[in-house]
N, C-alpha and C positions, 0 to 999 in steps of 0.2 A: 719610410719610417714605420717599422713594424709595431703593431699594437693590437690588442683584442677588443678595443672599446668603440662603440658607435660614435660617429662624428658629432651627433648632437650632445653626447656626454662630454666629449672633449671640448666642444664649443662652450658648454655651460661652465665647465671647470675653468677654462681660460678667460671667460667673459668676452668671447669674440663671436662673430657670426659663423654659421655653419659653412657659408661660402668661403670665408677667409681660411678656416681650418682645412677645408677641402683643397684650397690652392697650396697651402703649406705641405700637406701630406702627399700631394701628387707632384710637388716640385714645380708648380707653375710660377710664372713671374708676377711682378707687381706686389710683392710682399716684403716689408722691411725685415731685416735680420732680427730686430728686437721682437717683432711679432712672431717670427719663427721660434725664437727662444721661449716665448710664452706658451706656444703650442707644445714644444718639447717638455717644458716644465709641467704643464697640465697633464700630459701623459704619464710623467714620472709620479706626480701626486696621485693620480688615479691608480697607478700600479701599486703604490704603497697602501692605498685605501681599498684595494680590490676585495677584501673580505667583507666590506660593507656595501659595495656598489650593487650587488645582486640580491641583497636581503629584501624581504617583503616587509614594508613598514613605511611610516611617514618619513619623507626626506626633508632634511634641513640643510640648506646651503649657507655656510657661515664663512665670513671673511675675517682672517686674522691679520691685523695691521699693526706693525711694531717698528719702532726705532730703537735699536739695541745692538750691541756687539754680536757678531755671528755666533759666538759660543753660547749666548743666551737664547737666541732665536732657534738654534739647533735643538736646545733642550726643550723649548716650548713645542716645537714640531714633534719631537719624539714623545713627549708627554701626551699630547693630543692624540696621536696615532695609537699609542698604547691604550688609551681610554675608549677608543671607538667601540670595541666589543661590549663594554659595560653599558652603552647607551641603547642596546637592542631592546625592543624591536624597532625603535626609531633608527633611521639611517642618517648619519651626519656626514656631510661632505664639506671639505674645507678648501678655501683658496688662500694662499699665503702672499702677503705683501710685506716683505722685510727689507729694511735698509739700516745701515750702521750709523749714518750721520747725514746731515744736509739741512737745508732751510725748511722751515715749517710749511712753506708753500707747497712743497712736494707731497707731504702727507695730506694736506688739504685737497690737492688734486686727486689723490687716490680715494679719499673719502667722498668727494663730490662724484667721482665716476661710479662708486658703489651705490650712492643714493640714486643716481639716474638709471642705472641698469637693474637695480633691485638686489635684495639679499634678505635672508631670514634673520640675520644678526651679524654684528661686528664685535669682535673681541679686540680691544685696543690698548696698546701701550704707546703713549705719546707725551710730548712735553706739554705742560700746562700753560699754554699761551692763548691769547684771545681768538686767533684765527682758527685754531683747532677746536676750541670750545664752540665757535660758531658753526663749524662743519658738523659737529655732533648734533647741533640743533637741526641742521638740514636733514640728517639721517632720521632723527626722531620724527620730523614733519613728514618724511617719506614713508613712515611706518617701519623703519628698521631699528630694532632695539640695539643699544650699545652697552656693552659691559666692559669696564676698564679693568685691566689685569696688572697687578703688582705696583702700579702707580696710578693715582686717581686724578680725575678732573672734576672736583667737587662742585664747581659753579656751572657745570654743563648740564645738558638734558640726559646724561647717561642714566641707564636703568639701575645699575648697581656697580659697586666696586668689589673685586675679589682680590684679597691679598692680606698681608700682615698689618698689624698696628705698628706703623713705622716709628712713631715716637717711642713706643715701648721697646722696639728693637734697638734704637739708638741709646736709650737708657741702659739696656742690658749690656751693650758693648762698653759703655762707660763703667759699669759695675765690674765687668771682667777685667778691663784695663787697669782699674784701680787696684783690684785684688792682686793681679799678677805683677804689676810694677812695684807694688809695696812701697818701701821706703827709698827705693833707688831713684836718683834724680833723672830727669829727662823730660823733654817736650814731646808732644804727640802731633803727628801729621794726620790731618783729616783730608780725605781725597774724595771729591765728587766728580762724576762724569760730566754733569751739567747742572747749573743752578735752576734750570727750567723744568726738571722732573720733580713732581710733588713728593714722591716717596723719598728721594734723596734729601730734599729740603727738610722733611719731617724727621728723618733719621738724624741729620746734623743737629737740629734743634733739640731733640731728645738727648743726644750725646752731650751737647754743650751744657744743657741745663743740669744734667746729673753730675757732670764733672765739676761745674761751678759749685754745686751744693756739697759734694763729697770731697773734692780735691781742688780747692781754689788756687793752690800753689802751682798747679800744672799750667803750662802755656800751650795753647792749641794753635797750630799753624795750618791754615786751610789752603788747598789748591783746588782748582776746578777747571772745567771745560776740556779735560783730556778725552772726553767721549768714551771712556772705558777702553780705549784702543792703545795697544802697547807702544805704537810709534810715537804718539803724542804724549802719553803718560810718562815715558822715560825722561823726556826733557824737563817736564814740569817738576817731577820728583827730584831729579838731580839738582836743578836750580834751587829748590827749597832746601835741600841738604847743604848745599854750598853756602847759602845765606845763613843758615842756622845750625851750628855745630852741636846744639843741644838736643836735636831730634833723635829719639831712641825708640819710638813706637809708632805704629800706624793703625788708624781705623779707616779701612777702605770701604767707602760707601758705594762707589760707582765702578769698581773693577780695575782692570789693567794691572793685576798684581804681579805677574811675571816681570813686567817692566819695572815696577816699583822695587822689587827685590834686586833686580839687576843694577839699578842705580845705587842702592846701598852697597852691593858687592863691589862695584867699580870704584867707589870712593873708599873702600875699606872700612865701612861703617857697620856697626851691629844694629840689627832691628830686634830689640829684646822681646817685644810683644806685637803681634800682628793679628788683628781681628778683621774678618772679611764677611761678605754676604754671598750666599748661593753656592750649592755644590755642582757647579758646572765642571767641564773637563779640566780646566786649568786649576781651579781651586781644589778639586779632588786630588790631583797629582801633588800639588804643593802641600796639602794637608798630610798626605801619606809620607811625604819627604820631611815632615816636621818643619817646613818653612813657614807655615801659618800656625798660630796658636789655637784659633777656633774659627769656625764658620757659622754664622747665623743663617739657618736654613729653614725653608718651609716646603711642604710637599707640593711640588708643582703639578703633579698628576691630579691631586685632590683639587687644587685651585682651578685647573683647566676643566675638570669634570663639573665643578660647581658653576663655572661660567657657562658651559654648555647647557646645564640644567636651567639656568636663569633664562637663557634664550628660549628654551623649549617652553618654560612656564609663560613667557610673554605671548606665546602662540596657543596657550591653553592645552598644551600637550602633556603637561604634568600638573598635579594638584598645586594650589598655592602653598607657599611656605612663608615663614617669618623672615625678618631681616637677615641679611647675610652677615654672619659673624666673622671677625678677623681670623685668619689662619693661625695655627699654632706656631710659635717660634721655637725652633730646635737649636740648642747649642751643641754643635758637632765638633769633636776633637779627633785626633788620629786614632783614638781607642774606642769610639762608639759610632763609627761611620755606618749609615744604613746599608743593607745588602744591595739595594738598587743604585748605589752611588755610581756616577759615571766612571768608565774605565778608559 
């Protein structure tokens, strides 16, 4: 397995012992395939971060722990690695722990392992459930600062939350929906990936409150637990459309938008207005094709940079700063897409 990195660097990146890494690199027995994959992933991560590895400066090892669809975690990884040069002369190294779905216990085991082996910080996107909140407390007790990204755990010991004001985002979606539907009849499908993510719950509440105040005649039809994955989202949307022939618009809070539109197409139904979140690869393509009306977007690179700065401040590597303000909400249409939008 060719690589230019010292074994100790690979071991640190992978969170494994140097002896284990040595066995993998030299093809010796007694190593699980999952462990070998961790070593290969660590080398790949180091290769992407190689411009930082040999810089002179204080080094921070940060763990990025996320439950989210692959399209979003890919965007987070790209945003973080694009921001690494801006953190100089500090050297930030990152270990990624991504999964699309699964029980909260799996996330808790990851966080517990990080607490035991040590880290300079954790950037976390996780469901707001008691066991995850408790795990954040363990990290805090172990001296590991936790920053929640895009969805908060407000009752936990996290150091800060970085992301948008989700109630304001939901209200913005309601305003756009009302303007674009106008006097046309039609019910609105609201789609959440899971009821356990605080950001989605806040967006739904903001949307529902604004719709109730401005357009009380509209019926809102909610679906949830598709996990933002196309395979499960399609069945949920199709079933909702078959139950309610009046649905003519969608506010997608949790993703899976390709599957949502496919369900409309397969039933020969029109989606007159479709408001979604985040300029990931799927939504960028759908917006360019005019399949989405608008995407509520925030600068993920800016959010990741602020999360890293918050971790660095926790270690007195940067001067103190005031409270973290919500990220700006951008309303992106096919005609004002930012130049850095995914391709």
